[in-house]
Biotite code that builds the C-alpha atoms (Angstrom):
import biotite.structure as struc

atoms = struc.array([
    struc.Atom([127.636, 138.482, 35.674], chain_id="A", res_id=1, res_name="MET", atom_name="CA", element="C"),
    struc.Atom([131.033, 137.566, 37.200], chain_id="A", res_id=2, res_name="SER", atom_name="CA", element="C"),
    struc.Atom([130.932, 135.885, 40.525], chain_id="A", res_id=3, res_name="VAL", atom_name="CA", element="C"),
    struc.Atom([133.551, 136.481, 43.254], chain_id="A", res_id=4, res_name="ARG", atom_name="CA", element="C"),
    struc.Atom([134.051, 133.466, 45.449], chain_id="A", res_id=5, res_name="SER", atom_name="CA", element="C"),
    struc.Atom([136.011, 132.358, 48.483], chain_id="A", res_id=6, res_name="LEU", atom_name="CA", element="C"),
    struc.Atom([136.675, 128.754, 49.168], chain_id="A", res_id=7, res_name="VAL", atom_name="CA", element="C"),
    struc.Atom([138.015, 127.810, 52.624], chain_id="A", res_id=8, res_name="VAL", atom_name="CA", element="C"),
    struc.Atom([139.640, 124.339, 52.595], chain_id="A", res_id=9, res_name="GLY", atom_name="CA", element="C"),
    struc.Atom([140.875, 124.930, 48.967], chain_id="A", res_id=10, res_name="ALA", atom_name="CA", element="C"),
    struc.Atom([143.667, 122.336, 49.209], chain_id="A", res_id=11, res_name="SER", atom_name="CA", element="C"),
    struc.Atom([141.350, 119.387, 49.773], chain_id="A", res_id=12, res_name="GLY", atom_name="CA", element="C"),
    struc.Atom([139.989, 117.220, 47.016], chain_id="A", res_id=13, res_name="GLY", atom_name="CA", element="C"),
    struc.Atom([136.507, 118.756, 46.865], chain_id="A", res_id=14, res_name="ILE", atom_name="CA", element="C"),
    struc.Atom([137.852, 122.261, 47.791], chain_id="A", res_id=15, res_name="GLY", atom_name="CA", element="C"),
    struc.Atom([140.162, 122.155, 44.739], chain_id="A", res_id=16, res_name="ARG", atom_name="CA", element="C"),
    struc.Atom([137.241, 121.076, 42.588], chain_id="A", res_id=17, res_name="ALA", atom_name="CA", element="C"),
    struc.Atom([135.205, 123.958, 43.818], chain_id="A", res_id=18, res_name="PHE", atom_name="CA", element="C"),
    struc.Atom([137.926, 126.279, 42.898], chain_id="A", res_id=19, res_name="CYS", atom_name="CA", element="C"),
    struc.Atom([138.162, 124.868, 39.349], chain_id="A", res_id=20, res_name="ARG", atom_name="CA", element="C"),
    struc.Atom([134.444, 125.134, 38.775], chain_id="A", res_id=21, res_name="ALA", atom_name="CA", element="C"),
    struc.Atom([134.100, 128.648, 40.241], chain_id="A", res_id=22, res_name="LEU", atom_name="CA", element="C"),
    struc.Atom([137.090, 129.919, 38.271], chain_id="A", res_id=23, res_name="ALA", atom_name="CA", element="C"),
    struc.Atom([134.828, 129.546, 35.189], chain_id="A", res_id=24, res_name="GLN", atom_name="CA", element="C"),
    struc.Atom([132.344, 131.995, 36.670], chain_id="A", res_id=25, res_name="GLU", atom_name="CA", element="C"),
    struc.Atom([134.717, 134.620, 37.984], chain_id="A", res_id=26, res_name="GLY", atom_name="CA", element="C"),
    struc.Atom([137.406, 135.465, 40.526], chain_id="A", res_id=27, res_name="GLU", atom_name="CA", element="C"),
    struc.Atom([138.202, 132.799, 43.173], chain_id="A", res_id=28, res_name="VAL", atom_name="CA", element="C"),
    struc.Atom([140.159, 133.144, 46.370], chain_id="A", res_id=29, res_name="CYS", atom_name="CA", element="C"),
    struc.Atom([141.303, 129.948, 48.027], chain_id="A", res_id=30, res_name="GLY", atom_name="CA", element="C"),
    struc.Atom([142.397, 129.583, 51.613], chain_id="A", res_id=31, res_name="LEU", atom_name="CA", element="C"),
    struc.Atom([143.740, 126.421, 53.295], chain_id="A", res_id=32, res_name="SER", atom_name="CA", element="C"),
    struc.Atom([146.190, 125.164, 55.947], chain_id="A", res_id=33, res_name="ARG", atom_name="CA", element="C"),
    struc.Atom([148.998, 125.988, 53.501], chain_id="A", res_id=34, res_name="SER", atom_name="CA", element="C"),
    struc.Atom([147.948, 129.634, 53.911], chain_id="A", res_id=35, res_name="ASP", atom_name="CA", element="C"),
    struc.Atom([148.043, 129.369, 57.662], chain_id="A", res_id=36, res_name="GLY", atom_name="CA", element="C"),
    struc.Atom([144.313, 128.795, 58.163], chain_id="A", res_id=37, res_name="VAL", atom_name="CA", element="C"),
    struc.Atom([143.352, 126.344, 60.874], chain_id="A", res_id=38, res_name="ASP", atom_name="CA", element="C"),
    struc.Atom([139.569, 126.415, 61.478], chain_id="A", res_id=39, res_name="VAL", atom_name="CA", element="C"),
    struc.Atom([140.151, 125.191, 65.025], chain_id="A", res_id=40, res_name="THR", atom_name="CA", element="C"),
    struc.Atom([142.275, 128.252, 65.740], chain_id="A", res_id=41, res_name="ASP", atom_name="CA", element="C"),
    struc.Atom([140.124, 131.333, 65.728], chain_id="A", res_id=42, res_name="GLU", atom_name="CA", element="C"),
    struc.Atom([143.083, 133.757, 65.595], chain_id="A", res_id=43, res_name="SER", atom_name="CA", element="C"),
    struc.Atom([144.266, 132.224, 62.312], chain_id="A", res_id=44, res_name="SER", atom_name="CA", element="C"),
    struc.Atom([140.760, 132.457, 60.809], chain_id="A", res_id=45, res_name="VAL", atom_name="CA", element="C"),
    struc.Atom([140.386, 136.057, 61.894], chain_id="A", res_id=46, res_name="GLN", atom_name="CA", element="C"),
    struc.Atom([143.849, 136.978, 60.551], chain_id="A", res_id=47, res_name="ARG", atom_name="CA", element="C"),
    struc.Atom([143.402, 135.273, 57.150], chain_id="A", res_id=48, res_name="SER", atom_name="CA", element="C"),
    struc.Atom([139.852, 136.392, 56.468], chain_id="A", res_id=49, res_name="ILE", atom_name="CA", element="C"),
    struc.Atom([140.578, 139.856, 57.906], chain_id="A", res_id=50, res_name="GLY", atom_name="CA", element="C"),
    struc.Atom([143.176, 140.333, 55.261], chain_id="A", res_id=51, res_name="ALA", atom_name="CA", element="C"),
    struc.Atom([140.650, 140.006, 52.439], chain_id="A", res_id=52, res_name="LEU", atom_name="CA", element="C"),
    struc.Atom([139.073, 143.011, 50.798], chain_id="A", res_id=53, res_name="GLU", atom_name="CA", element="C"),
    struc.Atom([135.777, 143.568, 49.030], chain_id="A", res_id=54, res_name="GLY", atom_name="CA", element="C"),
    struc.Atom([132.651, 141.422, 48.972], chain_id="A", res_id=55, res_name="HIS", atom_name="CA", element="C"),
    struc.Atom([132.229, 137.753, 48.021], chain_id="A", res_id=56, res_name="PHE", atom_name="CA", element="C"),
    struc.Atom([129.116, 136.479, 46.270], chain_id="A", res_id=57, res_name="ASP", atom_name="CA", element="C"),
    struc.Atom([129.798, 132.985, 47.390], chain_id="A", res_id=58, res_name="MET", atom_name="CA", element="C"),
    struc.Atom([131.791, 131.593, 50.434], chain_id="A", res_id=59, res_name="ILE", atom_name="CA", element="C"),
    struc.Atom([132.093, 127.799, 50.615], chain_id="A", res_id=60, res_name="ILE", atom_name="CA", element="C"),
    struc.Atom([133.702, 126.041, 53.599], chain_id="A", res_id=61, res_name="VAL", atom_name="CA", element="C"),
    struc.Atom([135.093, 122.706, 52.351], chain_id="A", res_id=62, res_name="ALA", atom_name="CA", element="C"),
    struc.Atom([136.988, 121.707, 55.533], chain_id="A", res_id=63, res_name="THR", atom_name="CA", element="C"),
    struc.Atom([136.329, 118.656, 57.691], chain_id="A", res_id=64, res_name="GLY", atom_name="CA", element="C"),
    struc.Atom([137.768, 115.572, 59.376], chain_id="A", res_id=65, res_name="ALA", atom_name="CA", element="C"),
    struc.Atom([136.466, 112.046, 59.663], chain_id="A", res_id=66, res_name="LEU", atom_name="CA", element="C"),
    struc.Atom([138.620, 110.825, 62.487], chain_id="A", res_id=67, res_name="GLY", atom_name="CA", element="C"),
    struc.Atom([138.190, 107.048, 63.384], chain_id="A", res_id=68, res_name="THR", atom_name="CA", element="C"),
    struc.Atom([134.527, 106.258, 63.214], chain_id="A", res_id=69, res_name="PRO", atom_name="CA", element="C"),
    struc.Atom([133.248, 104.302, 66.138], chain_id="A", res_id=70, res_name="GLU", atom_name="CA", element="C"),
    struc.Atom([131.677, 100.960, 65.286], chain_id="A", res_id=71, res_name="LYS", atom_name="CA", element="C"),
    struc.Atom([130.158, 100.550, 68.773], chain_id="A", res_id=72, res_name="SER", atom_name="CA", element="C"),
    struc.Atom([129.354, 102.397, 71.947], chain_id="A", res_id=73, res_name="LEU", atom_name="CA", element="C"),
    struc.Atom([132.425, 100.716, 73.563], chain_id="A", res_id=74, res_name="ARG", atom_name="CA", element="C"),
    struc.Atom([134.624, 102.688, 71.121], chain_id="A", res_id=75, res_name="SER", atom_name="CA", element="C"),
    struc.Atom([133.175, 106.094, 72.047], chain_id="A", res_id=76, res_name="PHE", atom_name="CA", element="C"),
    struc.Atom([135.815, 108.565, 73.281], chain_id="A", res_id=77, res_name="ASP", atom_name="CA", element="C"),
    struc.Atom([134.857, 112.012, 74.690], chain_id="A", res_id=78, res_name="ALA", atom_name="CA", element="C"),
    struc.Atom([138.111, 113.553, 73.536], chain_id="A", res_id=79, res_name="THR", atom_name="CA", element="C"),
    struc.Atom([137.611, 112.374, 69.992], chain_id="A", res_id=80, res_name="ALA", atom_name="CA", element="C"),
    struc.Atom([134.081, 113.862, 70.026], chain_id="A", res_id=81, res_name="LEU", atom_name="CA", element="C"),
    struc.Atom([135.443, 117.204, 71.126], chain_id="A", res_id=82, res_name="ALA", atom_name="CA", element="C"),
    struc.Atom([138.062, 117.184, 68.376], chain_id="A", res_id=83, res_name="ALA", atom_name="CA", element="C"),
    struc.Atom([135.427, 116.294, 65.706], chain_id="A", res_id=84, res_name="GLN", atom_name="CA", element="C"),
    struc.Atom([133.122, 119.046, 66.878], chain_id="A", res_id=85, res_name="ILE", atom_name="CA", element="C"),
    struc.Atom([136.007, 121.559, 66.860], chain_id="A", res_id=86, res_name="ALA", atom_name="CA", element="C"),
    struc.Atom([136.807, 120.807, 63.227], chain_id="A", res_id=87, res_name="VAL", atom_name="CA", element="C"),
    struc.Atom([133.390, 119.914, 61.764], chain_id="A", res_id=88, res_name="ASN", atom_name="CA", element="C"),
    struc.Atom([131.007, 122.249, 63.610], chain_id="A", res_id=89, res_name="ALA", atom_name="CA", element="C"),
    struc.Atom([132.808, 125.088, 65.437], chain_id="A", res_id=90, res_name="ALA", atom_name="CA", element="C"),
    struc.Atom([135.305, 125.592, 62.621], chain_id="A", res_id=91, res_name="GLY", atom_name="CA", element="C"),
    struc.Atom([132.900, 126.485, 59.826], chain_id="A", res_id=92, res_name="PRO", atom_name="CA", element="C"),
    struc.Atom([130.951, 128.734, 62.275], chain_id="A", res_id=93, res_name="LEU", atom_name="CA", element="C"),
    struc.Atom([134.173, 130.587, 62.989], chain_id="A", res_id=94, res_name="LEU", atom_name="CA", element="C"),
    struc.Atom([134.583, 131.206, 59.323], chain_id="A", res_id=95, res_name="VAL", atom_name="CA", element="C"),
    struc.Atom([131.100, 132.576, 59.107], chain_id="A", res_id=96, res_name="LEU", atom_name="CA", element="C"),
    struc.Atom([131.661, 134.678, 62.170], chain_id="A", res_id=97, res_name="LYS", atom_name="CA", element="C"),
    struc.Atom([134.610, 136.471, 60.541], chain_id="A", res_id=98, res_name="HIS", atom_name="CA", element="C"),
    struc.Atom([133.430, 136.506, 56.931], chain_id="A", res_id=99, res_name="SER", atom_name="CA", element="C"),
    struc.Atom([129.809, 137.571, 57.325], chain_id="A", res_id=100, res_name="ALA", atom_name="CA", element="C"),
    struc.Atom([130.889, 141.127, 56.681], chain_id="A", res_id=101, res_name="GLY", atom_name="CA", element="C"),
    struc.Atom([132.267, 140.087, 53.358], chain_id="A", res_id=102, res_name="LEU", atom_name="CA", element="C"),
    struc.Atom([128.809, 139.121, 52.070], chain_id="A", res_id=103, res_name="LEU", atom_name="CA", element="C"),
    struc.Atom([127.028, 141.879, 50.195], chain_id="A", res_id=104, res_name="PRO", atom_name="CA", element="C"),
    struc.Atom([123.859, 143.224, 51.718], chain_id="A", res_id=105, res_name="ARG", atom_name="CA", element="C"),
    struc.Atom([122.291, 144.565, 48.535], chain_id="A", res_id=106, res_name="ASP", atom_name="CA", element="C"),
    struc.Atom([122.216, 141.391, 46.461], chain_id="A", res_id=107, res_name="ARG", atom_name="CA", element="C"),
    struc.Atom([122.077, 137.603, 46.660], chain_id="A", res_id=108, res_name="ARG", atom_name="CA", element="C"),
    struc.Atom([124.998, 135.945, 48.422], chain_id="A", res_id=109, res_name="SER", atom_name="CA", element="C"),
    struc.Atom([125.691, 132.325, 49.450], chain_id="A", res_id=110, res_name="VAL", atom_name="CA", element="C"),
    struc.Atom([127.492, 130.832, 52.377], chain_id="A", res_id=111, res_name="PHE", atom_name="CA", element="C"),
    struc.Atom([127.723, 127.001, 52.209], chain_id="A", res_id=112, res_name="ALA", atom_name="CA", element="C"),
    struc.Atom([129.243, 124.394, 54.336], chain_id="A", res_id=113, res_name="VAL", atom_name="CA", element="C"),
    struc.Atom([129.823, 120.598, 53.710], chain_id="A", res_id=114, res_name="LEU", atom_name="CA", element="C"),
    struc.Atom([127.789, 118.569, 55.984], chain_id="A", res_id=115, res_name="SER", atom_name="CA", element="C"),
    struc.Atom([126.919, 114.895, 55.584], chain_id="A", res_id=116, res_name="ALA", atom_name="CA", element="C"),
    struc.Atom([123.803, 112.755, 55.499], chain_id="A", res_id=117, res_name="ARG", atom_name="CA", element="C"),
    struc.Atom([125.035, 110.746, 58.540], chain_id="A", res_id=118, res_name="VAL", atom_name="CA", element="C"),
    struc.Atom([124.529, 113.937, 60.491], chain_id="A", res_id=119, res_name="GLY", atom_name="CA", element="C"),
    struc.Atom([120.753, 113.584, 59.995], chain_id="A", res_id=120, res_name="SER", atom_name="CA", element="C"),
    struc.Atom([119.058, 112.349, 63.154], chain_id="A", res_id=121, res_name="ILE", atom_name="CA", element="C"),
    struc.Atom([115.888, 111.436, 61.337], chain_id="A", res_id=122, res_name="GLY", atom_name="CA", element="C"),
    struc.Atom([117.813, 109.392, 58.685], chain_id="A", res_id=123, res_name="ASP", atom_name="CA", element="C"),
    struc.Atom([120.001, 107.402, 61.125], chain_id="A", res_id=124, res_name="ASN", atom_name="CA", element="C"),
    struc.Atom([119.187, 103.756, 60.623], chain_id="A", res_id=125, res_name="ARG", atom_name="CA", element="C"),
    struc.Atom([122.485, 102.040, 61.172], chain_id="A", res_id=126, res_name="LEU", atom_name="CA", element="C"),
    struc.Atom([124.009, 103.695, 64.214], chain_id="A", res_id=127, res_name="GLY", atom_name="CA", element="C"),
    struc.Atom([127.696, 103.940, 64.947], chain_id="A", res_id=128, res_name="GLY", atom_name="CA", element="C"),
    struc.Atom([129.952, 106.777, 63.916], chain_id="A", res_id=129, res_name="TRP", atom_name="CA", element="C"),
    struc.Atom([128.962, 108.679, 67.149], chain_id="A", res_id=130, res_name="TYR", atom_name="CA", element="C"),
    struc.Atom([131.440, 111.551, 66.987], chain_id="A", res_id=131, res_name="SER", atom_name="CA", element="C"),
    struc.Atom([131.195, 112.207, 63.203], chain_id="A", res_id=132, res_name="TYR", atom_name="CA", element="C"),
    struc.Atom([127.359, 112.056, 63.212], chain_id="A", res_id=133, res_name="ARG", atom_name="CA", element="C"),
    struc.Atom([127.202, 114.367, 66.281], chain_id="A", res_id=134, res_name="ALA", atom_name="CA", element="C"),
    struc.Atom([129.607, 116.888, 64.810], chain_id="A", res_id=135, res_name="SER", atom_name="CA", element="C"),
    struc.Atom([127.689, 117.141, 61.568], chain_id="A", res_id=136, res_name="LYS", atom_name="CA", element="C"),
    struc.Atom([124.364, 117.449, 63.371], chain_id="A", res_id=137, res_name="ALA", atom_name="CA", element="C"),
    struc.Atom([125.802, 120.179, 65.415], chain_id="A", res_id=138, res_name="ALA", atom_name="CA", element="C"),
    struc.Atom([127.061, 121.914, 62.290], chain_id="A", res_id=139, res_name="LEU", atom_name="CA", element="C"),
    struc.Atom([123.565, 121.828, 60.815], chain_id="A", res_id=140, res_name="ASN", atom_name="CA", element="C"),
    struc.Atom([122.110, 123.348, 63.936], chain_id="A", res_id=141, res_name="GLN", atom_name="CA", element="C"),
    struc.Atom([124.767, 126.117, 64.110], chain_id="A", res_id=142, res_name="LEU", atom_name="CA", element="C"),
    struc.Atom([124.255, 127.004, 60.515], chain_id="A", res_id=143, res_name="LEU", atom_name="CA", element="C"),
    struc.Atom([120.475, 127.017, 60.757], chain_id="A", res_id=144, res_name="HIS", atom_name="CA", element="C"),
    struc.Atom([120.665, 129.293, 63.866], chain_id="A", res_id=145, res_name="THR", atom_name="CA", element="C"),
    struc.Atom([123.095, 131.662, 62.163], chain_id="A", res_id=146, res_name="ALA", atom_name="CA", element="C"),
    struc.Atom([120.810, 131.841, 59.027], chain_id="A", res_id=147, res_name="SER", atom_name="CA", element="C"),
    struc.Atom([118.064, 133.329, 61.307], chain_id="A", res_id=148, res_name="ILE", atom_name="CA", element="C"),
    struc.Atom([120.345, 136.054, 62.619], chain_id="A", res_id=149, res_name="GLU", atom_name="CA", element="C"),
    struc.Atom([121.956, 136.837, 59.275], chain_id="A", res_id=150, res_name="LEU", atom_name="CA", element="C"),
    struc.Atom([118.621, 137.297, 57.553], chain_id="A", res_id=151, res_name="ALA", atom_name="CA", element="C"),
    struc.Atom([118.142, 140.397, 59.601], chain_id="A", res_id=152, res_name="ARG", atom_name="CA", element="C"),
    struc.Atom([121.171, 142.138, 58.113], chain_id="A", res_id=153, res_name="SER", atom_name="CA", element="C"),
    struc.Atom([121.497, 140.208, 54.809], chain_id="A", res_id=154, res_name="HIS", atom_name="CA", element="C"),
    struc.Atom([118.043, 139.549, 53.570], chain_id="A", res_id=155, res_name="ARG", atom_name="CA", element="C"),
    struc.Atom([119.244, 138.283, 50.149], chain_id="A", res_id=156, res_name="HIS", atom_name="CA", element="C"),
    struc.Atom([121.671, 135.732, 51.725], chain_id="A", res_id=157, res_name="ALA", atom_name="CA", element="C"),
    struc.Atom([121.340, 131.956, 51.426], chain_id="A", res_id=158, res_name="VAL", atom_name="CA", element="C"),
    struc.Atom([123.056, 129.797, 54.036], chain_id="A", res_id=159, res_name="LEU", atom_name="CA", element="C"),
    struc.Atom([123.141, 126.086, 53.251], chain_id="A", res_id=160, res_name="ALA", atom_name="CA", element="C"),
    struc.Atom([124.408, 122.814, 54.646], chain_id="A", res_id=161, res_name="ALA", atom_name="CA", element="C"),
    struc.Atom([125.251, 120.373, 51.834], chain_id="A", res_id=162, res_name="LEU", atom_name="CA", element="C"),
    struc.Atom([125.487, 116.569, 51.556], chain_id="A", res_id=163, res_name="HIS", atom_name="CA", element="C"),
    struc.Atom([127.816, 115.980, 48.684], chain_id="A", res_id=164, res_name="PRO", atom_name="CA", element="C"),
    struc.Atom([127.433, 112.227, 48.510], chain_id="A", res_id=165, res_name="GLY", atom_name="CA", element="C"),
    struc.Atom([130.443, 109.948, 48.777], chain_id="A", res_id=166, res_name="THR", atom_name="CA", element="C"),
    struc.Atom([133.236, 111.796, 46.877], chain_id="A", res_id=167, res_name="VAL", atom_name="CA", element="C"),
    struc.Atom([136.365, 109.969, 45.704], chain_id="A", res_id=168, res_name="ASP", atom_name="CA", element="C"),
    struc.Atom([138.986, 111.784, 47.766], chain_id="A", res_id=169, res_name="THR", atom_name="CA", element="C"),
    struc.Atom([141.572, 110.903, 50.385], chain_id="A", res_id=170, res_name="ASN", atom_name="CA", element="C"),
    struc.Atom([138.922, 111.754, 52.956], chain_id="A", res_id=171, res_name="PHE", atom_name="CA", element="C"),
    struc.Atom([136.737, 108.789, 51.971], chain_id="A", res_id=172, res_name="THR", atom_name="CA", element="C"),
    struc.Atom([139.466, 106.301, 51.339], chain_id="A", res_id=173, res_name="SER", atom_name="CA", element="C"),
    struc.Atom([138.311, 102.964, 52.616], chain_id="A", res_id=174, res_name="GLY", atom_name="CA", element="C"),
    struc.Atom([134.603, 104.103, 52.903], chain_id="A", res_id=175, res_name="TYR", atom_name="CA", element="C"),
    struc.Atom([131.679, 103.735, 50.478], chain_id="A", res_id=176, res_name="GLY", atom_name="CA", element="C"),
    struc.Atom([131.413, 101.918, 47.210], chain_id="A", res_id=177, res_name="ASN", atom_name="CA", element="C"),
    struc.Atom([129.584, 104.198, 44.836], chain_id="A", res_id=178, res_name="GLU", atom_name="CA", element="C"),
    struc.Atom([131.758, 107.305, 44.652], chain_id="A", res_id=179, res_name="LYS", atom_name="CA", element="C"),
    struc.Atom([131.748, 110.356, 42.319], chain_id="A", res_id=180, res_name="VAL", atom_name="CA", element="C"),
    struc.Atom([134.743, 112.415, 41.418], chain_id="A", res_id=181, res_name="SER", atom_name="CA", element="C"),
    struc.Atom([135.303, 115.726, 43.212], chain_id="A", res_id=182, res_name="ALA", atom_name="CA", element="C"),
    struc.Atom([134.673, 117.686, 40.052], chain_id="A", res_id=183, res_name="ASP", atom_name="CA", element="C"),
    struc.Atom([131.307, 116.009, 39.578], chain_id="A", res_id=184, res_name="VAL", atom_name="CA", element="C"),
    struc.Atom([130.374, 116.633, 43.239], chain_id="A", res_id=185, res_name="ALA", atom_name="CA", element="C"),
    struc.Atom([131.416, 120.272, 43.068], chain_id="A", res_id=186, res_name="ALA", atom_name="CA", element="C"),
    struc.Atom([129.362, 120.838, 39.890], chain_id="A", res_id=187, res_name="THR", atom_name="CA", element="C"),
    struc.Atom([126.320, 119.275, 41.353], chain_id="A", res_id=188, res_name="ARG", atom_name="CA", element="C"),
    struc.Atom([126.557, 121.194, 44.618], chain_id="A", res_id=189, res_name="LEU", atom_name="CA", element="C"),
    struc.Atom([127.034, 124.512, 42.859], chain_id="A", res_id=190, res_name="LEU", atom_name="CA", element="C"),
    struc.Atom([123.887, 123.740, 40.795], chain_id="A", res_id=191, res_name="ALA", atom_name="CA", element="C"),
    struc.Atom([122.015, 123.270, 44.071], chain_id="A", res_id=192, res_name="VAL", atom_name="CA", element="C"),
    struc.Atom([123.441, 126.536, 45.514], chain_id="A", res_id=193, res_name="LEU", atom_name="CA", element="C"),
    struc.Atom([122.549, 128.486, 42.411], chain_id="A", res_id=194, res_name="ASN", atom_name="CA", element="C"),
    struc.Atom([118.890, 127.343, 42.595], chain_id="A", res_id=195, res_name="ALA", atom_name="CA", element="C"),
    struc.Atom([118.355, 128.062, 46.281], chain_id="A", res_id=196, res_name="LEU", atom_name="CA", element="C"),
    struc.Atom([116.310, 131.149, 47.197], chain_id="A", res_id=197, res_name="ARG", atom_name="CA", element="C"),
    struc.Atom([116.725, 133.382, 50.349], chain_id="A", res_id=198, res_name="PRO", atom_name="CA", element="C"),
    struc.Atom([113.585, 131.909, 51.822], chain_id="A", res_id=199, res_name="GLU", atom_name="CA", element="C"),
    struc.Atom([115.362, 128.511, 51.795], chain_id="A", res_id=200, res_name="GLN", atom_name="CA", element="C"),
    struc.Atom([118.317, 129.785, 53.843], chain_id="A", res_id=201, res_name="SER", atom_name="CA", element="C"),
    struc.Atom([119.370, 127.627, 56.705], chain_id="A", res_id=202, res_name="GLY", atom_name="CA", element="C"),
    struc.Atom([118.417, 124.341, 55.035], chain_id="A", res_id=203, res_name="GLY", atom_name="CA", element="C"),
    struc.Atom([120.138, 121.024, 54.734], chain_id="A", res_id=204, res_name="PHE", atom_name="CA", element="C"),
    struc.Atom([120.220, 119.766, 51.173], chain_id="A", res_id=205, res_name="TYR", atom_name="CA", element="C"),
    struc.Atom([121.775, 116.826, 49.209], chain_id="A", res_id=206, res_name="ASP", atom_name="CA", element="C"),
    struc.Atom([123.564, 116.918, 45.928], chain_id="A", res_id=207, res_name="PHE", atom_name="CA", element="C"),
    struc.Atom([120.263, 116.730, 43.977], chain_id="A", res_id=208, res_name="SER", atom_name="CA", element="C"),
    struc.Atom([118.698, 119.596, 45.883], chain_id="A", res_id=209, res_name="GLY", atom_name="CA", element="C"),
    struc.Atom([116.441, 117.537, 48.022], chain_id="A", res_id=210, res_name="LYS", atom_name="CA", element="C"),
    struc.Atom([115.920, 118.500, 51.694], chain_id="A", res_id=211, res_name="VAL", atom_name="CA", element="C"),
    struc.Atom([117.727, 116.127, 54.017], chain_id="A", res_id=212, res_name="VAL", atom_name="CA", element="C"),
    struc.Atom([115.886, 115.446, 57.418], chain_id="A", res_id=213, res_name="PRO", atom_name="CA", element="C"),
    struc.Atom([117.341, 117.048, 60.437], chain_id="A", res_id=214, res_name="TRP", atom_name="CA", element="C"),
])
């Protein structure tokens, strides 16, 4: 069965990889800043997604920003935190807000966002990275909350927050040692998404399909 997919953030390293992988399964629509989509600007999200027609079996939000990770409490800046939350947490939820109607109600559908293990409160052993950690934790909470509401109208839907691992892109330049290519990351994450069931909607999963602690 051909799958129709939408990738928001299609110009990024992993976004492009998602598009390449999904093109082998069916039609892919990609949106990015070059198309006028800024996830921190609701009007641009509403305009771009509102122009789309039909249903999408899979919607992936591959946007995000790292900013300048704080190494200590002395480096914390409230303005930087607000900016990280706008991009990493509120942005994906705005996409869901305006694209939920594009998910079919009569069959399985998927809405996935790229989170990060550093957003796990339970798995935080090193500290630091205050704003990025908080923004991803907020994203996880927002997605989980939305999954409860969406299950009432889309009982076949799967919403998932994903930890891709450290992917070799411009986003991670200067961070991490053991990196995987964007194509490998996308393939692994799609395998995870394809295996998830509606009763697992709202969860936080890593690239191997394991549940990541909140």
